[in-house]
N, C-alpha and C positions, 0 to 999 in steps of 0.2 A: 607435799610430804605424803609418803605412803603409810599405810597402817603399821607396817613392820618398823619403820623408822620412828614413828610416833611412840609405839609401845616400848621401844628400847629406852626412851627417855622418861617413861612413867615409873615412879616408885611402885614396887610390888603391892604395897598396902593400898594403893589407889585403884587397883584393878579388881572389880568385883569378880568373885569366883562363882561358878555354876554349882548347883547341888546344895546340899546342906551338910552341916557337921553336927556332931553330937558326941556323946561319950562312947558310942559304939555298943552299949549294952542295952539299947532299946528304950532307955528312959532317962529323963532328967536333962537331956541336951536341949539347947535352944535352937530350933530349926532355922531361925533367922540369922544366926551367927555363923560366920565362916572363919576359918583360920587357915593359915598357910605358914609353912616354915620359911624363913628368909632364904632367898636364893640370890646369888650374885646376878646383877643385871648389867647388860652392856649399855654403854652410853653412846648415843649417836654423835659422830663428829659433826661440827657445823657444816652446813652446805656452803659451797664456794660462792663468792661474790663475783659476778661476771663484770670485768672491766675492759680489758683489751685482749686481743688474740683469742685463743680457744682454751677454755678451762676444762679439765677432765676430772671427774670424780673417780678416784681409784676404787677398784673392786676390792671389797674387804675379805674375799675368799669364800663368801657364801655362794654356793652354786645357784641359788634361786635369784640372786640379784646380779645384774651386770653393770659394768661401768657405763656412765652416760656422759655425753659431751654437750656443753652449752655453747651456743653461738652468740657472739657479741653484736651490738647494734651496728658496729662498723662493717660487719659482714652481712647484715640483713638488708635485703632489698625491700623497700616499702611495697606493701601489697594493696590491691584495690579492694579486696574483701578478705576477711578472716573469720573462720569458724572456731569458737572456743568451746571445748567440752567442759561441762560443769559436773564435777564428781565422777570422772571416768573410772570404771571398774569398782565403784564404791569407795574410791579414795577421796580424801579431803584435799582436793586440789583443783586447779584450773589447768587445762592443757590446750595451748601452750601457756606457760606462765609469763612469757614476755614475747612481744612481736612488734613490728614496725608497720604502721598503716599509712597509706597515702592519704593526704588531705582530701576530704569528700568521700572517703571509703566507708564501708559498712562492716560492722562486727556483728556476727550472729552467735549468740550463746545458746548451746543445746544442752539441756539437763539430761545426764545419763544416770543420775541417782536422785533421790528425793531429799527434801528438807533444806534446800539451799536458796540463796538469794544473792544479789549483787548490790553492794553499797560502795559509794565512791569515797575515797580518801584523799585523792589529789586530782585536780583538773585545772586547766588554764582559767584565768579570770574571765568572767563574762559567759562561760559555757554553762548551759542549763541542764546538762546530763546529770541525772540523780540515781542512775542504776536501774535495777528492775522495778516494776510498778510498786507504788507505795500501798499501804503504810510500811515503815521501815522493818518491822518484824515479820512481815509476810514472807513465806517461803513457797517454793514451787517444787513440783514433783517431776520424776523422770518423764521425758517426752515433751516437756514445755520448751518453747524457744522464745528468744527475745532478740530483737534487732535494734541497732542504733547507728545512724550515719554521723560521722565526725567531720565537721566543717572547719574546725579550728586546730591549727598546728600546736603542738605542745606535749607535755608529759601527763599521763593519766595513770592512776593507780586505783585499785578496787579490791574488795574482799567479800567473803561470805560472812554475813552477820553472825549466824550461830557458830561458825567454825573459824573465825579469825584467830582466836587464841591457839588453834591447832595448826596455824600456818597456811590457811586457805586464803592466799593473797595472790595478786597478779598485777602486772603493769604493762603499759604499752606506750609507744611514742607515735604521734601523728606528725608526719613531715610534709612540708609544702610540696604541692604538685606543680611542676613547671608549666 
């Protein structure tokens, strides 16, 4: 999820405003208090769920955003190695958010922004992958890299601990290698 999509879904009162407010007469105003007149906010439509075929997110007419296309697992060839960008462009996301890895393949996570980690939410039974180095609240900064080779076929899902509630989640499938 990019910052613009996130902010569309946040109520205006939850967004801190820069500067200070006051009565404007130079006295009596509380500099720690900010006010804003209510403005209509746009609500982001839910992102599509990829199932079969190719799903396209329609362009909402905003010149700064373009339509994107998601590819399904049926169209993805298993890769021997995949690089995942963590927080690309300062966005709270992993890129790619989904991929297919060949059994025995390696994933390299590269941090492009700071304050992120990888926590595992789904993995096959018996797999000891726990995400980025522990303890669980530890985060890493831009420039950090983390590698892991996946020997067991199955579905895997992970998230960034500090940013899971903002949609910073991803998943991948490991498929047997003939």
